[in-house]
C-alpha positions as CSV (number, residue, x, y, z in Angstrom):
1,M,13.8,-32.9,26.3
2,S,15.0,-35.3,23.4
3,P,17.5,-34.3,20.9
4,P,16.2,-33.2,17.5
5,G,15.8,-35.9,15.1
6,R,15.6,-39.0,17.9
7,P,12.1,-38.9,19.4
8,K,11.9,-40.3,22.9
9,G,12.1,-44.0,22.9
10,E,12.2,-44.6,18.9
11,Y,15.0,-46.8,17.2
12,R,15.1,-46.8,13.6
13,S,17.1,-49.6,11.9
14,A,20.8,-49.0,10.5
15,Q,23.1,-50.5,8.9
16,H,25.0,-51.7,12.4
17,G,24.6,-51.1,16.1
18,G,20.7,-49.9,15.3
19,C,22.3,-46.3,15.0
20,P,21.1,-44.3,11.8
21,L,24.3,-43.5,9.9
22,N,22.9,-39.9,9.1
23,E,22.6,-39.0,12.9
24,P,25.1,-38.7,15.5
25,V,25.8,-41.4,18.3
26,R,24.3,-39.7,21.1
27,I,26.1,-41.0,24.2
28,L,25.0,-40.3,27.7
29,G,27.9,-39.3,30.5
30,A,31.5,-38.3,29.5
31,G,33.2,-39.9,31.8
32,L,36.4,-42.7,30.6
33,S,33.4,-45.3,28.9
34,G,31.6,-42.7,27.5
35,L,35.0,-41.3,26.5
36,A,36.3,-44.3,24.8
37,C,33.5,-44.8,23.1
38,G,33.2,-41.3,21.2
39,I,37.0,-41.8,20.6
40,A,36.8,-45.0,18.7
41,L,33.5,-43.7,16.8
42,A,35.1,-40.6,15.6
43,R,38.2,-41.9,14.7
44,A,35.8,-44.3,12.5
45,G,34.8,-41.0,11.2
46,R,31.3,-41.0,12.8
47,E,29.9,-38.0,14.1
48,V,29.2,-38.2,18.1
49,V,27.3,-36.0,20.5
50,I,28.3,-36.9,24.3
51,H,26.1,-35.4,26.9
52,E,26.7,-35.0,30.4
53,L,25.3,-33.5,33.0
54,R,27.8,-32.1,35.3
55,E,30.2,-29.1,34.1
56,D,33.3,-31.6,33.1
57,S,34.5,-35.0,32.9
58,G,36.1,-36.2,35.9
59,A,34.0,-33.4,38.4
60,R,32.8,-36.1,40.5
61,F,36.6,-36.8,41.3
62,A,38.9,-35.0,43.6
63,D,41.5,-35.2,41.7
64,D,42.9,-38.2,43.4
65,F,44.9,-41.2,43.0
66,Q,43.7,-44.9,41.1
67,G,45.2,-47.5,39.7
68,I,45.0,-48.8,36.2
69,E,45.7,-53.1,36.3
70,N,47.6,-54.5,34.1
71,W,47.7,-58.1,35.3
72,T,44.1,-59.5,34.3
73,S,45.7,-60.1,30.4
74,D,48.6,-60.5,29.4
75,V,48.8,-57.9,27.1
76,D,49.8,-54.3,28.3
77,F,46.8,-52.3,28.2
78,F,48.2,-49.1,27.5
79,D,49.4,-51.2,24.4
80,E,46.0,-52.0,23.8
81,M,44.3,-48.8,23.9
82,R,46.4,-47.3,21.6
83,Q,45.6,-50.2,18.9
84,W,42.4,-49.2,19.5
85,G,43.5,-45.3,19.0
86,I,43.0,-43.6,22.2
87,A,46.0,-41.8,23.3
88,T,48.1,-42.8,26.4
89,D,50.1,-39.5,26.3
90,G,47.5,-37.0,27.2
91,F,47.5,-37.7,31.1
92,D,49.9,-38.5,33.9
93,A,50.4,-42.1,33.9
94,T,53.4,-43.4,36.9
95,E,54.4,-47.1,36.2
96,L,54.6,-49.5,39.1
97,R,57.3,-52.3,39.1
98,E,57.1,-52.7,42.2
99,I,54.6,-52.2,45.5
100,S,55.2,-52.7,49.5
101,V,51.8,-54.4,51.5
102,I,52.1,-54.7,55.3
103,G,49.8,-57.1,57.3
104,A,48.1,-57.2,60.4
105,D,51.2,-58.2,62.1
106,D,53.3,-55.0,60.6
107,S,55.5,-57.0,58.7
108,V,56.4,-55.7,55.4
109,A,56.3,-57.3,52.1
110,R,57.7,-56.5,48.9
111,F,56.6,-57.5,45.6
112,A,58.2,-56.8,42.3
113,S,58.2,-57.5,38.5
114,R,59.4,-57.2,35.4
115,R,56.2,-55.8,33.8
116,V,54.3,-53.0,34.4
117,A,51.5,-54.4,37.3
118,C,49.6,-51.1,37.1
119,R,50.1,-47.8,36.5
120,V,49.0,-44.7,38.8
121,V,46.3,-42.0,37.3
122,R,44.6,-39.0,39.2
123,R,41.1,-38.8,38.6
124,G,39.3,-35.1,38.1
125,T,39.8,-31.8,36.2
126,L,43.1,-30.4,37.0
127,P,45.1,-31.3,34.0
128,G,47.2,-34.0,34.0
129,C,44.6,-36.0,35.0
130,L,42.9,-39.0,33.5
131,D,39.8,-37.4,32.6
132,Q,41.1,-34.7,30.8
133,G,43.6,-36.8,28.9
134,L,40.7,-38.6,27.4
135,K,38.3,-35.4,27.2
136,A,41.2,-34.0,25.0
137,D,41.7,-36.6,22.8
138,A,38.0,-37.1,22.5
139,L,37.6,-33.0,21.0
140,R,40.7,-33.5,19.1
141,Q,39.3,-36.5,17.1
142,G,35.9,-34.2,16.9
143,V,33.2,-35.1,19.4
144,E,30.9,-32.7,20.7
145,I,30.6,-32.7,23.7
146,R,28.2,-30.9,25.8
147,Y,28.4,-30.0,29.4
148,G,25.7,-29.6,32.0
149,S,23.4,-31.3,29.4
150,R,20.2,-33.3,30.8
151,V,18.5,-35.5,28.5
152,E,16.6,-38.5,28.5
153,P,18.7,-41.7,28.8
154,D,16.2,-43.5,26.1
155,S,17.5,-40.6,23.2
156,C,21.0,-42.0,23.2
157,D,22.7,-45.3,21.7
158,V,25.4,-45.5,24.8
159,I,24.5,-44.9,28.7
160,A,27.7,-44.1,30.6
161,T,26.2,-42.4,33.1
162,G,28.6,-43.9,36.2
163,P,27.0,-45.6,38.9
164,R,23.6,-45.1,40.2
165,G,24.1,-47.0,43.8
166,T,26.7,-47.4,46.3
167,S,28.5,-51.1,47.0
168,G,31.3,-49.7,49.2
169,I,33.6,-46.2,50.0
170,V,36.7,-45.3,50.0
171,R,37.5,-42.4,52.8
172,A,40.9,-40.7,52.1
173,E,43.4,-37.7,52.8
174,L,45.1,-36.3,50.1
175,F,48.3,-33.6,51.7
176,E,51.3,-32.3,50.1
177,T,54.6,-34.1,51.2
178,E,58.2,-34.1,50.1
179,H,58.5,-37.7,51.1
180,P,59.8,-40.1,47.8
181,D,57.6,-41.6,45.5
182,Q,55.9,-44.6,47.3
183,V,53.1,-47.1,46.8
184,T,51.8,-49.2,49.9
185,L,48.9,-51.5,50.6
186,Q,48.1,-52.9,54.1
187,L,45.5,-56.0,54.9
188,N,44.2,-54.9,58.4
189,Q,40.4,-55.9,59.4
190,A,40.9,-53.4,62.2
191,L,42.0,-50.7,59.5
192,A,39.2,-51.8,56.8
193,P,37.6,-54.9,57.0
194,G,37.2,-57.4,54.3
195,T,39.5,-54.8,52.5
196,Y,42.9,-53.3,52.2
197,T,44.3,-49.6,53.1
198,Y,47.0,-47.7,50.6
199,L,48.9,-44.9,50.7
200,V,50.1,-43.5,47.7
201,I,52.8,-40.6,46.8
202,V,53.5,-39.4,43.4
203,Q,55.6,-35.9,42.9
204,G,54.7,-34.3,45.7
205,V,51.3,-35.5,46.1
206,G,50.1,-38.3,48.5
207,M,47.1,-40.3,49.6
208,I,46.1,-42.3,52.2
209,A,43.0,-43.9,52.1
210,T,40.9,-46.7,53.7
211,V,38.4,-48.8,51.8
212,L,35.1,-49.9,53.6
213,L,32.4,-52.2,51.7
214,R,30.3,-52.2,55.1
215,R,28.1,-49.5,56.6
216,E,30.8,-48.6,59.6
217,H,29.4,-45.8,62.3
218,E,32.8,-44.0,62.8
219,V,34.3,-43.7,58.8
220,D,36.9,-41.5,60.1
221,A,38.1,-43.4,62.9
222,Y,39.2,-45.8,60.6
223,L,40.4,-43.2,58.6
224,D,42.6,-42.2,61.5
225,A,43.8,-45.4,62.5
226,T,45.1,-46.0,59.0
227,I,46.8,-42.4,58.5
228,A,48.4,-43.4,62.1
229,A,49.7,-46.9,61.1
230,Y,51.1,-45.0,58.0
231,Q,53.2,-42.6,59.6
232,R,54.5,-45.7,62.1
233,H,56.0,-46.9,58.7
234,Y,57.2,-43.4,57.3
235,P,57.9,-41.1,59.4
236,A,58.8,-38.7,57.1
237,L,55.5,-38.5,55.7
238,Q,55.2,-35.1,56.8
239,R,52.0,-34.2,55.8
240,R,51.1,-30.8,54.7
241,N,47.6,-28.9,53.9
242,P,46.1,-32.2,54.0
243,H,42.1,-32.4,53.4
244,R,39.8,-35.0,53.7
245,I,38.0,-36.7,50.6
246,T,34.8,-39.6,50.1
247,G,34.7,-41.5,47.0
248,A,32.2,-44.4,46.2
249,G,31.9,-47.5,44.0
250,C,29.1,-49.4,43.0
251,F,29.8,-53.3,41.6
252,A,26.8,-54.9,39.7
253,L,26.4,-58.1,38.1
254,A,23.5,-57.4,34.7
255,G,21.6,-60.1,33.3
256,H,21.7,-58.1,30.2
257,Y,24.4,-55.3,29.0
258,K,21.3,-53.7,26.8
259,E,17.8,-52.5,27.1
260,A,16.4,-51.1,23.6
261,A,19.1,-51.0,21.5
262,R,20.9,-49.0,23.9
263,C,24.5,-50.4,25.0
264,Y,25.5,-49.9,29.0
265,V,28.4,-49.3,30.0
266,G,31.5,-48.8,32.9
267,E,29.7,-48.9,36.0
268,A,26.0,-48.0,34.6
269,A,26.3,-51.7,33.9
270,G,27.9,-52.5,36.9
271,L,31.0,-53.0,35.4
272,Q,33.7,-52.8,38.4
273,D,36.4,-55.5,40.1
274,C,34.6,-56.8,43.4
275,F,37.3,-58.0,44.6
276,W,39.8,-54.6,44.9
277,G,38.5,-52.3,43.0
278,F,40.4,-51.3,40.3
279,G,37.6,-51.1,37.4
280,I,39.7,-48.5,35.0
281,R,40.1,-51.1,32.9
282,Y,36.6,-52.4,32.4
283,A,34.8,-49.1,31.7
284,I,37.5,-48.1,28.9
285,T,37.2,-52.1,27.6
286,S,33.3,-51.2,27.5
287,G,33.1,-48.0,25.8
288,W,35.0,-50.1,22.7
289,L,33.2,-52.9,22.6
290,A,29.8,-50.7,22.5
291,A,31.4,-48.8,19.5
292,Q,32.2,-52.1,17.6
293,E,29.0,-53.3,17.9
294,I,28.0,-49.1,16.3
295,L,30.6,-49.4,13.8
296,T,30.8,-53.2,12.8
297,G,27.7,-54.8,14.1
298,A,29.8,-56.9,16.7
299,S,27.5,-57.7,19.4
300,Y,28.1,-56.3,22.4
301,E,26.0,-58.6,24.7
302,Q,28.2,-61.7,23.8
303,A,31.4,-58.9,23.7
304,V,30.8,-58.3,27.5
305,R,30.0,-61.6,28.6
306,R,32.9,-63.2,27.0
307,R,35.6,-60.8,28.0
308,L,34.3,-58.9,31.0
309,R,32.0,-61.1,32.7
310,P,34.3,-63.4,33.4
311,L,36.5,-61.2,35.0
312,Q,33.4,-60.2,37.1
313,V,32.5,-63.4,38.6
314,A,36.4,-64.6,39.2
315,S,36.4,-61.0,41.3
316,L,32.8,-61.6,43.3
317,A,34.4,-65.2,44.3
318,N,37.7,-63.6,45.4
319,R,35.2,-61.4,47.3
320,L,33.1,-64.3,48.9
321,A,36.2,-66.0,49.6
322,I,37.9,-63.3,51.8
323,D,34.6,-62.5,53.6
324,S,34.3,-65.6,54.5
325,A,37.7,-66.0,55.8
326,G,38.1,-63.1,57.6
327,A,41.5,-61.9,59.1
328,S,43.0,-65.3,58.3
329,G,42.0,-65.1,54.6
330,L,43.8,-61.9,54.5
331,A,46.7,-63.3,56.4
332,L,46.5,-66.6,54.2
333,L,46.6,-64.6,50.7
334,L,49.8,-62.4,51.7
335,K,51.4,-65.7,52.4
336,A,51.2,-67.5,49.5
337,W,51.9,-64.1,47.3
338,Q,55.1,-64.5,48.8
339,W,55.6,-67.8,48.5
340,D,54.5,-67.3,44.9
341,Q,57.2,-64.7,44.1
342,R,60.1,-66.5,45.8
343,R,58.9,-69.4,43.7
344,C,58.9,-67.7,40.5
345,G,60.7,-64.4,41.0
346,D,57.5,-62.2,40.1
347,G,54.8,-60.7,42.4
348,L,52.9,-59.9,39.0
349,R,52.1,-63.8,38.5
350,F,50.2,-64.0,41.8
351,L,47.9,-61.5,40.7
352,S,47.1,-62.8,37.3
353,R,46.4,-66.3,38.7
354,I,43.6,-64.8,41.2
355,Y,42.2,-62.7,39.3
356,R,41.9,-64.9,36.3
357,P,38.9,-66.7,35.6
358,T,38.7,-70.8,36.5
359,A,36.1,-73.6,37.1
360,L,36.4,-73.0,40.5
361,H,35.7,-69.2,40.5
362,R,32.8,-69.9,38.8
363,A,31.6,-72.4,41.2
364,V,32.1,-70.4,44.7
365,Y,30.0,-67.5,42.4
366,G,27.2,-70.4,41.2
367,C,26.9,-71.6,44.9
368,F,27.3,-68.3,47.0
369,A,26.4,-65.3,44.8
370,T,23.2,-64.7,46.6
371,R,25.1,-63.9,49.7
372,L,26.7,-60.7,48.5
373,L,24.3,-59.5,45.7
374,A,20.8,-57.9,46.2
375,P,17.8,-59.4,43.9
376,P,17.4,-56.5,40.8
377,S,15.0,-53.4,42.5
378,E,12.1,-52.9,40.0
379,R,13.6,-50.0,37.9
380,D,16.4,-52.8,36.7
381,A,14.3,-56.0,36.4
382,A,14.5,-55.3,32.6
383,R,18.1,-55.6,32.5
384,G,18.5,-57.9,36.0
385,L,21.2,-55.7,37.8
386,R,22.2,-57.4,40.6
387,Y,24.2,-55.0,43.2
388,L,26.5,-55.8,45.8
389,R,25.2,-55.1,48.7
390,F,26.3,-51.9,50.9
391,R,25.8,-54.2,54.3
392,D,25.2,-52.8,57.5
393,H,28.3,-53.1,60.4
394,K,29.1,-56.4,61.9
395,P,30.6,-55.8,65.1
396,G,33.6,-57.6,66.8
């Protein structure tokens, strides 16, 4: 049932963004992108109603760890959020300036930066989770959030519903430990074909995960092997009360980021990092950009194409390169990263270089993108949404 005052499918002209100034802005989805949009609008004096099908923000997560990268821009993302009026002190965030990376040969490299390279946050419904921090900020600004609310997308102005498909999965184990805080990646085809595994320990809570972009037949076998590998490197882990979780991610490139005056944000627009899955920055940024169209008339479509789509293209080109090169490509990536740190003394610079869009990224994408992206389905044809294929298992 459509909310009162906006018949299904009806959009009337307004001063900015197609949203009547005398009506609330309606957002579908109370995830990060929807909350960021709502915060920006409410701070500017607009009435905002967010409809969320689930019972709480972050309910699709298991209070697990994710990272907010800081290498795709010279501006610290928390500084940017604060400039936008989004509070960064309502959730727990652990700053990372150093990370360990284990190669396929079990060698360990350590990378350090003077800047914050990444922030580790938790996603879910517990106090201190990123979702709960943005939810509290939105409520303080006067946003009305209706949980358990099912409405038609075409009765809303902004669509922030999260992923509709699956491009890959994360299989992980959460546990308690007395081990000191630690963040380690492992680049090993035997544990995570074409991607990576990771260990995160923050304040007595640990997580070991493998990222899979193919439909592997024995997902838990990969996780078992991953846990054994980290246990060898960190024998003092002493994991207690372990339990396993599964998460899904979705990457897609859109031909258009609006449909019938509605802005699609976050993973509803396919906005995700195809290379290593650091998509939180994309989600929050897209929500803020959608708010700017509604408030000022600044084109959301153009802003996404200028600011976020080039990063997506670069991440897809990186994914294509690693997929083609296989284990040797991952080994070469690690060696190049080490060489660059020795040369410049900063481990963050290499990540910035491979993530920042270049002509080479655009050329690789233009020539080979169809190898990884499926053609639009009938329901996604209007926006030309092409999903990263969640491919079948490839033996050997």
